[in-house]
FISE-293981 format. One record per residue (C-alpha): residue number from 1; residue in one letter; x, y, z. Coordinates in steps of 0.1 Angstrom, whole numbers, plus 5000, padded with zeros to 4 digits. Layout:
# FISE-293981
+-----+--------+------+-------+------+
! num ! residu ! east ! north !   up !
+-----+--------+------+-------+------+
! NUM !      A !    X !     Y !    Z !
...
+-----+--------+------+-------+------+
***
This chain:
# FISE-293981
+-----+--------+------+-------+------+
! num ! residu ! east ! north !   up !
+-----+--------+------+-------+------+
!   1 !      X ! 5014 !  4902 ! 4760 !
!   2 !      X ! 5030 !  4932 ! 4776 !
!   3 !      X ! 5035 !  4927 ! 4814 !
!   4 !      X ! 5033 !  4959 ! 4835 !
!   5 !      X ! 5062 !  4951 ! 4857 !
!   6 !      X ! 5072 !  4983 ! 4875 !
!   7 !      X ! 5044 !  5003 ! 4859 !
!   8 !      X ! 5026 !  5022 ! 4886 !
!   9 !      X ! 5007 !  5046 ! 4864 !
!  10 !      X ! 4972 !  5035 ! 4854 !
!  11 !      X ! 4972 !  5059 ! 4825 !
!  12 !      X ! 5005 !  5047 ! 4812 !
!  13 !      X ! 4994 !  5011 ! 4816 !
!  14 !      X ! 4962 !  5015 ! 4796 !
!  15 !      X ! 4977 !  5038 ! 4769 !
!  16 !      X ! 5006 !  5016 ! 4763 !
!  17 !      X ! 4987 !  4983 ! 4760 !
!  18 !      X ! 4999 !  4965 ! 4791 !
!  19 !      X ! 4977 !  4938 ! 4805 !
!  20 !      X ! 4955 !  4950 ! 4833 !
!  21 !      X ! 4938 !  4927 ! 4858 !
!  22 !      X ! 4905 !  4945 ! 4861 !
!  23 !      X ! 4898 !  4956 ! 4897 !
!  24 !      X ! 4876 !  4986 ! 4888 !
!  25 !      X ! 4844 !  4971 ! 4902 !
!  26 !      X ! 4862 !  4971 ! 4936 !
!  27 !      X ! 4873 !  5007 ! 4930 !
!  28 !      X ! 4837 !  5017 ! 4923 !
!  29 !      X ! 4826 !  5000 ! 4956 !
!  30 !      X ! 4852 !  5018 ! 4976 !
!  31 !      X ! 4841 !  5052 ! 4962 !
!  32 !      X ! 4804 !  5044 ! 4965 !
!  33 !      X ! 4804 !  5030 ! 5000 !
!  34 !      X ! 4827 !  5053 ! 5020 !
!  35 !      X ! 4850 !  5083 ! 5021 !
!  36 !      X ! 4881 !  5077 ! 5042 !
!  37 !      X ! 4901 !  5045 ! 5039 !
!  38 !      X ! 4934 !  5029 ! 5048 !
!  39 !      X ! 4949 !  4998 ! 5031 !
!  40 !      X ! 4979 !  4980 ! 5043 !
!  41 !      X ! 4998 !  4956 ! 5020 !
!  42 !      X ! 5034 !  4944 ! 5015 !
!  43 !      X ! 5056 !  4962 ! 4990 !
!  44 !      X ! 5054 !  4952 ! 4954 !
!  45 !      X ! 5017 !  4943 ! 4958 !
!  46 !      X ! 5001 !  4969 ! 4935 !
!  47 !      X ! 4992 !  4996 ! 4960 !
!  48 !      X ! 5006 !  5024 ! 4939 !
!  49 !      X ! 4988 !  5012 ! 4908 !
!  50 !      X ! 4956 !  5012 ! 4928 !
!  51 !      X ! 4962 !  5048 ! 4939 !
!  52 !      X ! 4969 !  5058 ! 4904 !
!  53 !      X ! 4937 !  5041 ! 4892 !
!  54 !      X ! 4917 !  5061 ! 4918 !
!  55 !      X ! 4934 !  5092 ! 4906 !
!  56 !      X ! 4923 !  5087 ! 4870 !
!  57 !      X ! 4888 !  5078 ! 4881 !
!  58 !      X ! 4884 !  5110 ! 4902 !
!  59 !      X ! 4899 !  5131 ! 4874 !
!  60 !      X ! 4870 !  5118 ! 4853 !
!  61 !      X ! 4892 !  5102 ! 4827 !
!  62 !      X ! 4864 !  5080 ! 4814 !
!  63 !      X ! 4883 !  5070 ! 4782 !
!  64 !      X ! 4909 !  5051 ! 4802 !
!  65 !      X ! 4882 !  5028 ! 4816 !
!  66 !      X ! 4866 !  5018 ! 4783 !
!  67 !      X ! 4858 !  4981 ! 4784 !
!  68 !      X ! 4865 !  4977 ! 4821 !
!  69 !      X ! 4839 !  4967 ! 4847 !
!  70 !      X ! 4834 !  5002 ! 4860 !
!  71 !      X ! 4822 !  5014 ! 4827 !
!  72 !      X ! 4788 !  4999 ! 4833 !
!  73 !      X ! 4787 !  5010 ! 4869 !
!  74 !      X ! 4797 !  5047 ! 4868 !
!  75 !      X ! 4774 !  5071 ! 4850 !
!  76 !      X ! 4785 !  5106 ! 4861 !
!  77 !      X ! 4823 !  5106 ! 4857 !
!  78 !      X ! 4826 !  5138 ! 4877 !
!  79 !      X ! 4860 !  5155 ! 4878 !
!  80 !      X ! 4872 !  5163 ! 4912 !
!  81 !      X ! 4903 !  5182 ! 4924 !
!  82 !      X ! 4928 !  5154 ! 4933 !
!  83 !      X ! 4958 !  5158 ! 4956 !
!  84 !      X ! 4982 !  5129 ! 4953 !
!  85 !      X ! 5011 !  5125 ! 4977 !
!  86 !      X ! 5036 !  5098 ! 4970 !
!  87 !      X ! 5061 !  5091 ! 4998 !
!  88 !      X ! 5073 !  5059 ! 4981 !
!  89 !      X ! 5089 !  5076 ! 4951 !
!  90 !      X ! 5124 !  5067 ! 4961 !
!  91 !      X ! 5133 !  5096 ! 4983 !
!  92 !      X ! 5149 !  5089 ! 5016 !
!  93 !      X ! 5136 !  5106 ! 5048 !
!  94 !      X ! 5166 !  5099 ! 5069 !
!  95 !      X ! 5177 !  5136 ! 5071 !
!  96 !      X ! 5161 !  5161 ! 5094 !
!  97 !      X ! 5144 !  5183 ! 5068 !
!  98 !      X ! 5137 !  5157 ! 5041 !
!  99 !      X ! 5101 !  5150 ! 5051 !
! 100 !      X ! 5093 !  5187 ! 5055 !
! 101 !      X ! 5110 !  5196 ! 5022 !
! 102 !      X ! 5090 !  5169 ! 5004 !
! 103 !      X ! 5056 !  5181 ! 5018 !
! 104 !      X ! 5066 !  5217 ! 5012 !
! 105 !      X ! 5071 !  5210 ! 4975 !
! 106 !      X ! 5037 !  5194 ! 4972 !
! 107 !      X ! 5019 !  5222 ! 4991 !
! 108 !      X ! 5037 !  5250 ! 4973 !
! 109 !      X ! 5028 !  5235 ! 4939 !
! 110 !      X ! 4991 !  5233 ! 4949 !
! 111 !      X ! 4991 !  5269 ! 4963 !
! 112 !      X ! 5002 !  5282 ! 4929 !
! 113 !      X ! 4977 !  5260 ! 4912 !
! 114 !      X ! 4948 !  5274 ! 4932 !
! 115 !      X ! 4961 !  5309 ! 4937 !
! 116 !      X ! 4965 !  5306 ! 4974 !
! 117 !      X ! 4989 !  5331 ! 4990 !
! 118 !      X ! 5016 !  5311 ! 5009 !
! 119 !      X ! 5017 !  5320 ! 5046 !
! 120 !      X ! 5050 !  5306 ! 5059 !
! 121 !      X ! 5039 !  5315 ! 5095 !
! 122 !      X ! 5014 !  5287 ! 5093 !
! 123 !      X ! 5023 !  5251 ! 5095 !
! 124 !      X ! 5021 !  5230 ! 5063 !
! 125 !      X ! 4990 !  5212 ! 5076 !
! 126 !      X ! 4971 !  5245 ! 5079 !
! 127 !      X ! 4984 !  5257 ! 5045 !
! 128 !      X ! 4972 !  5224 ! 5030 !
! 129 !      X ! 4938 !  5230 ! 5046 !
! 130 !      X ! 4936 !  5264 ! 5029 !
! 131 !      X ! 4944 !  5248 ! 4996 !
! 132 !      X ! 4917 !  5222 ! 5000 !
! 133 !      X ! 4892 !  5249 ! 5008 !
! 134 !      X ! 4902 !  5270 ! 4978 !
! 135 !      X ! 4901 !  5240 ! 4954 !
! 136 !      X ! 4866 !  5232 ! 4967 !
! 137 !      X ! 4854 !  5268 ! 4962 !
! 138 !      X ! 4869 !  5272 ! 4928 !
! 139 !      X ! 4858 !  5239 ! 4913 !
! 140 !      X ! 4826 !  5236 ! 4932 !
! 141 !      X ! 4836 !  5200 ! 4939 !
! 142 !      X ! 4850 !  5185 ! 4971 !
! 143 !      X ! 4886 !  5173 ! 4971 !
! 144 !      X ! 4902 !  5139 ! 4969 !
! 145 !      X ! 4934 !  5132 ! 4988 !
! 146 !      X ! 4955 !  5101 ! 4979 !
! 147 !      X ! 4986 !  5093 ! 5000 !
! 148 !      X ! 5008 !  5064 ! 4988 !
! 149 !      X ! 5032 !  5048 ! 5013 !
! 150 !      X ! 5021 !  5071 ! 5041 !
! 151 !      X ! 5044 !  5053 ! 5065 !
! 152 !      X ! 5077 !  5054 ! 5046 !
! 153 !      X ! 5089 !  5086 ! 5064 !
! 154 !      X ! 5086 !  5065 ! 5097 !
! 155 !      X ! 5099 !  5032 ! 5084 !
! 156 !      X ! 5130 !  5049 ! 5070 !
! 157 !      X ! 5141 !  5063 ! 5104 !
! 158 !      X ! 5128 !  5040 ! 5132 !
! 159 !      X ! 5158 !  5026 ! 5150 !
! 160 !      X ! 5183 !  5051 ! 5137 !
! 161 !      X ! 5205 !  5067 ! 5163 !
! 162 !      X ! 5203 !  5102 ! 5148 !
! 163 !      X ! 5191 !  5129 ! 5171 !
! 164 !      X ! 5177 !  5162 ! 5159 !
! 165 !      X ! 5167 !  5195 ! 5176 !
! 166 !      X ! 5131 !  5204 ! 5180 !
! 167 !      X ! 5122 !  5234 ! 5201 !
! 168 !      X ! 5156 !  5234 ! 5217 !
! 169 !      X ! 5152 !  5197 ! 5227 !
! 170 !      X ! 5170 !  5167 ! 5213 !
! 171 !      X ! 5146 !  5141 ! 5199 !
! 172 !      X ! 5150 !  5111 ! 5177 !
! 173 !      X ! 5144 !  5115 ! 5140 !
! 174 !      X ! 5116 !  5090 ! 5143 !
! 175 !      X ! 5099 !  5112 ! 5169 !
! 176 !      X ! 5106 !  5143 ! 5148 !
! 177 !      X ! 5090 !  5128 ! 5116 !
! 178 !      X ! 5061 !  5113 ! 5136 !
! 179 !      X ! 5052 !  5147 ! 5151 !
! 180 !      X ! 5054 !  5163 ! 5117 !
! 181 !      X ! 5031 !  5137 ! 5102 !
! 182 !      X ! 5007 !  5140 ! 5131 !
! 183 !      X ! 5004 !  5178 ! 5126 !
! 184 !      X ! 5001 !  5175 ! 5088 !
! 185 !      X ! 4974 !  5148 ! 5088 !
! 186 !      X ! 4954 !  5167 ! 5113 !
! 187 !      X ! 4947 !  5192 ! 5085 !
! 188 !      X ! 4925 !  5165 ! 5069 !
! 189 !      X ! 4902 !  5165 ! 5099 !
! 190 !      X ! 4900 !  5203 ! 5098 !
! 191 !      X ! 4891 !  5202 ! 5061 !
! 192 !      X ! 4864 !  5175 ! 5065 !
! 193 !      X ! 4837 !  5196 ! 5047 !
! 194 !      X ! 4860 !  5201 ! 5017 !
! 195 !      X ! 4868 !  5164 ! 5012 !
! 196 !      X ! 4850 !  5139 ! 4990 !
! 197 !      X ! 4874 !  5109 ! 4995 !
! 198 !      X ! 4906 !  5101 ! 5013 !
! 199 !      X ! 4927 !  5070 ! 5006 !
! 200 !      X ! 4960 !  5061 ! 5023 !
! 201 !      X ! 4982 !  5031 ! 5016 !
! 202 !      X ! 5012 !  5017 ! 5035 !
! 203 !      X ! 5028 !  4986 ! 5049 !
! 204 !      X ! 5023 !  4993 ! 5086 !
! 205 !      X ! 4995 !  5008 ! 5107 !
! 206 !      X ! 5010 !  5032 ! 5132 !
! 207 !      X ! 4984 !  5039 ! 5159 !
! 208 !      X ! 5006 !  5068 ! 5172 !
! 209 !      X ! 5000 !  5088 ! 5140 !
! 210 !      X ! 4968 !  5107 ! 5146 !
! 211 !      X ! 4955 !  5098 ! 5111 !
! 212 !      X ! 4939 !  5067 ! 5127 !
! 213 !      X ! 4922 !  5085 ! 5155 !
! 214 !      X ! 4918 !  5120 ! 5142 !
! 215 !      X ! 4901 !  5115 ! 5108 !
! 216 !      X ! 4863 !  5111 ! 5109 !
! 217 !      X ! 4850 !  5076 ! 5100 !
! 218 !      X ! 4884 !  5062 ! 5088 !
! 219 !      X ! 4879 !  5026 ! 5076 !
! 220 !      X ! 4908 !  5002 ! 5077 !
! 221 !      X ! 4901 !  4977 ! 5048 !
! 222 !      X ! 4933 !  4958 ! 5052 !
! 223 !      X ! 4915 !  4927 ! 5065 !
! 224 !      X ! 4880 !  4932 ! 5050 !
! 225 !      X ! 4868 !  4902 ! 5030 !
! 226 !      X ! 4853 !  4924 ! 5003 !
! 227 !      X ! 4886 !  4940 ! 4994 !
! 228 !      X ! 4912 !  4912 ! 5002 !
! 229 !      X ! 4920 !  4908 ! 4965 !
! 230 !      X ! 4919 !  4945 ! 4955 !
! 231 !      X ! 4957 !  4942 ! 4952 !
! 232 !      X ! 4973 !  4909 ! 4940 !
! 233 !      X ! 4960 !  4883 ! 4916 !
! 234 !      X ! 4935 !  4855 ! 4923 !
! 235 !      X ! 4932 !  4820 ! 4908 !
! 236 !      X ! 4902 !  4831 ! 4888 !
! 237 !      X ! 4920 !  4861 ! 4874 !
! 238 !      X ! 4950 !  4839 ! 4864 !
! 239 !      X ! 4926 !  4817 ! 4843 !
! 240 !      X ! 4910 !  4848 ! 4828 !
! 241 !      X ! 4941 !  4868 ! 4819 !
! 242 !      X ! 4971 !  4844 ! 4817 !
! 243 !      X ! 4959 !  4810 ! 4805 !
! 244 !      X ! 4979 !  4811 ! 4772 !
! 245 !      X ! 5010 !  4823 ! 4789 !
! 246 !      X ! 5009 !  4795 ! 4814 !
! 247 !      X ! 5003 !  4770 ! 4786 !
! 248 !      X ! 5034 !  4783 ! 4768 !
! 249 !      X ! 5054 !  4782 ! 4801 !
! 250 !      X ! 5043 !  4746 ! 4806 !
! 251 !      X ! 5054 !  4736 ! 4771 !
! 252 !      X ! 5088 !  4751 ! 4777 !
! 253 !      X ! 5093 !  4732 ! 4809 !
! 254 !      X ! 5080 !  4699 ! 4795 !
! 255 !      X ! 5051 !  4696 ! 4819 !
! 256 !      X ! 5013 !  4697 ! 4818 !
! 257 !      X ! 4993 !  4729 ! 4822 !
! 258 !      X ! 4980 !  4717 ! 4856 !
! 259 !      X ! 5015 !  4708 ! 4868 !
! 260 !      X ! 5027 !  4743 ! 4859 !
! 261 !      X ! 4997 !  4759 ! 4876 !
! 262 !      X ! 5006 !  4739 ! 4907 !
! 263 !      X ! 5042 !  4750 ! 4906 !
! 264 !      X ! 5031 !  4787 ! 4903 !
! 265 !      X ! 5007 !  4782 ! 4932 !
! 266 !      X ! 5034 !  4767 ! 4955 !
! 267 !      X ! 5059 !  4794 ! 4945 !
! 268 !      X ! 5038 !  4826 ! 4945 !
! 269 !      X ! 5003 !  4820 ! 4959 !
! 270 !      X ! 4992 !  4816 ! 4995 !
! 271 !      X ! 4986 !  4852 ! 5008 !
! 272 !      X ! 4954 !  4856 ! 5028 !
! 273 !      X ! 4942 !  4890 ! 5040 !
! 274 !      X ! 4909 !  4882 ! 5057 !
! 275 !      X ! 4889 !  4855 ! 5075 !
! 276 !      X ! 4875 !  4845 ! 5042 !
! 277 !      X ! 4909 !  4830 ! 5033 !
! 278 !      X ! 4908 !  4837 ! 4996 !
! 279 !      X ! 4941 !  4828 ! 4979 !
! 280 !      X ! 4960 !  4858 ! 4965 !
! 281 !      X ! 4992 !  4856 ! 4944 !
! 282 !      X ! 5021 !  4881 ! 4948 !
! 283 !      X ! 5016 !  4900 ! 4915 !
! 284 !      X ! 5052 !  4912 ! 4911 !
! 285 !      X ! 5066 !  4877 ! 4913 !
! 286 !      X ! 5039 !  4861 ! 4892 !
! 287 !      X ! 5042 !  4886 ! 4864 !
! 288 !      X ! 5080 !  4883 ! 4864 !
! 289 !      X ! 5078 !  4845 ! 4862 !
! 290 !      X ! 5053 !  4847 ! 4833 !
! 291 !      X ! 5073 !  4873 ! 4814 !
! 292 !      X ! 5106 !  4853 ! 4817 !
! 293 !      X ! 5089 !  4819 ! 4814 !
! 294 !      X ! 5109 !  4809 ! 4845 !
! 295 !      X ! 5101 !  4802 ! 4881 !
! 296 !      X ! 5124 !  4823 ! 4902 !
! 297 !      X ! 5128 !  4844 ! 4933 !
! 298 !      X ! 5118 !  4880 ! 4923 !
! 299 !      X ! 5103 !  4896 ! 4954 !
! 300 !      X ! 5130 !  4894 ! 4981 !
! 301 !      X ! 5154 !  4920 ! 4968 !
! 302 !      X ! 5128 !  4947 ! 4966 !
! 303 !      X ! 5102 !  4937 ! 4992 !
! 304 !      X ! 5120 !  4941 ! 5026 !
! 305 !      X ! 5116 !  4974 ! 5045 !
! 306 !      X ! 5149 !  4988 ! 5058 !
! 307 !      X ! 5134 !  4989 ! 5093 !
! 308 !      X ! 5131 !  4951 ! 5094 !
! 309 !      X ! 5167 !  4948 ! 5083 !
! 310 !      X ! 5178 !  4971 ! 5112 !
! 311 !      X ! 5157 !  4953 ! 5138 !
! 312 !      X ! 5170 !  4919 ! 5127 !
! 313 !      X ! 5206 !  4932 ! 5128 !
! 314 !      X ! 5201 !  4944 ! 5164 !
! 315 !      X ! 5194 !  4909 ! 5177 !
! 316 !      X ! 5188 !  4872 ! 5170 !
! 317 !      X ! 5152 !  4863 ! 5161 !
! 318 !      X ! 5136 !  4829 ! 5152 !
! 319 !      X ! 5107 !  4833 ! 5128 !
! 320 !      X ! 5098 !  4797 ! 5132 !
! 321 !      X ! 5088 !  4804 ! 5168 !
! 322 !      X ! 5064 !  4830 ! 5156 !
! 323 !      X ! 5044 !  4806 ! 5135 !
! 324 !      X ! 5039 !  4782 ! 5164 !
! 325 !      X ! 5015 !  4805 ! 5182 !
! 326 !      X ! 4979 !  4816 ! 5178 !
! 327 !      X ! 4972 !  4854 ! 5176 !
! 328 !      X ! 4944 !  4879 ! 5177 !
! 329 !      X ! 4944 !  4903 ! 5148 !
! 330 !      X ! 4955 !  4932 ! 5170 !
! 331 !      X ! 4988 !  4914 ! 5177 !
! 332 !      X ! 4999 !  4915 ! 5141 !
! 333 !      X ! 4980 !  4944 ! 5126 !
! 334 !      X ! 4994 !  4973 ! 5144 !
! 335 !      X ! 5031 !  4983 ! 5149 !
! 336 !      X ! 5039 !  5004 ! 5179 !
! 337 !      X ! 5073 !  5020 ! 5176 !
! 338 !      X ! 5077 !  5020 ! 5214 !
! 339 !      X ! 5077 !  4983 ! 5219 !
! 340 !      X ! 5099 !  4970 ! 5191 !
! 341 !      X ! 5078 !  4939 ! 5184 !
! 342 !      X ! 5088 !  4922 ! 5153 !
! 343 !      X ! 5056 !  4902 ! 5146 !
! 344 !      X ! 5035 !  4930 ! 5131 !
! 345 !      X ! 5063 !  4942 ! 5108 !
! 346 !      X ! 5071 !  4906 ! 5096 !
! 347 !      X ! 5034 !  4900 ! 5088 !
! 348 !      X ! 5029 !  4934 ! 5071 !
! 349 !      X ! 5061 !  4930 ! 5051 !
! 350 !      X ! 5047 !  4899 ! 5036 !
! 351 !      X ! 5069 !  4872 ! 5052 !
! 352 !      X ! 5040 !  4858 ! 5071 !
! 353 !      X ! 5003 !  4856 ! 5062 !
! 354 !      X ! 4971 !  4842 ! 5076 !
! 355 !      X ! 4970 !  4804 ! 5072 !
! 356 !      X ! 4941 !  4795 ! 5095 !
! 357 !      X ! 4912 !  4813 ! 5112 !
! 358 !      X ! 4895 !  4800 ! 5143 !
! 359 !      X ! 4860 !  4816 ! 5144 !
! 360 !      X ! 4851 !  4805 ! 5179 !
! 361 !      X ! 4880 !  4826 ! 5194 !
! 362 !      X ! 4885 !  4851 ! 5165 !
! 363 !      X ! 4921 !  4841 ! 5164 !
! 364 !      X ! 4946 !  4833 ! 5136 !
! 365 !      X ! 4976 !  4811 ! 5128 !
! 366 !      X ! 5003 !  4827 ! 5107 !
! 367 !      X ! 5028 !  4810 ! 5084 !
! 368 !      X ! 5049 !  4815 ! 5053 !
! 369 !      X ! 5026 !  4822 ! 5023 !
! 370 !      X ! 5047 !  4803 ! 4997 !
! 371 !      X ! 5080 !  4787 ! 4988 !
! 372 !      X ! 5095 !  4819 ! 4974 !
! 373 !      X ! 5089 !  4838 ! 5007 !
! 374 !      X ! 5100 !  4809 ! 5029 !
! 375 !      X ! 5133 !  4808 ! 5010 !
! 376 !      X ! 5136 !  4846 ! 5013 !
! 377 !      X ! 5129 !  4844 ! 5050 !
! 378 !      X ! 5156 !  4818 ! 5056 !
! 379 !      X ! 5181 !  4841 ! 5039 !
! 380 !      X ! 5170 !  4871 ! 5058 !
! 381 !      X ! 5169 !  4856 ! 5093 !
! 382 !      X ! 5201 !  4837 ! 5087 !
! 383 !      X ! 5220 !  4870 ! 5083 !
+-----+--------+------+-------+------+
***
């Protein structure tokens, strides 16, 4: 079996014979039921692969979905103009013009593709709106906009001391990037008639970015029961796709199949993203363990946002105190850059997850999801 560790392209995954845990029925539901979505999940949880899957779907690449659940659901396989922005591609946004240059490159490429004359006097948001309108008119199909890691330009710079000049006034790089994103995303609201579907992923929901107030009918599915396992791997999926690999792993460790399942569960399971409390495994860690036939700590070195590192370095924090309290969802779902509260970022980064839901008060208890994360948290907070 070929494990798709680090493979974020759906087309590459399918064409190269990697194992794919079929989520395409949920993809179909997303597209069928709504138009504008946000999904928040920790890093290394499969968000980029989901975005890539949506891209192939909207490009009408039917052959890639042969044998998958969506094949019996989708009949039309219409090709739409797709605009995919990936802010999580490794670029750093800690320089003044890094974000602008990145978006400029995307917009310029699309202007050439749809024969739109660039007007540098206009902001990039308005230029993007013109591209969307032109694409709609030329293809006779409304547009699809996919933004992966929409929040990275903010997470990269929050807490940095750098000041930059904007309209002859010194502002923080965080404020500079936030205002740029606010103006750029407002283009999506202006282009509403030219849009078929909008999907944004990220770690953190920033209420100050107008995407969450400006876009019509934006649906945050981060804590919706229907989509809690759209990223990650469930127990049922482990049995369906990885039974033999776990049997081989158990033999190598000299234990029973059930004992190995329990070890994997304690090490990598335990994430909950809704009131339904369905168990979800960290896919990055689980696939690494199955490929190497070894339980290990795989997520910590790649899963921590630099912002969390900076905030922890600025003062002492006790994560154990955070898990002693009961919270409403608003207290850990939204990060406001002006109050420097750690809880939302710790939850959204994957160090804490929902462990108990109290329906009478609509409140939650948070805790470590599993042993791997608990050990990682001890290392992180001990620094």
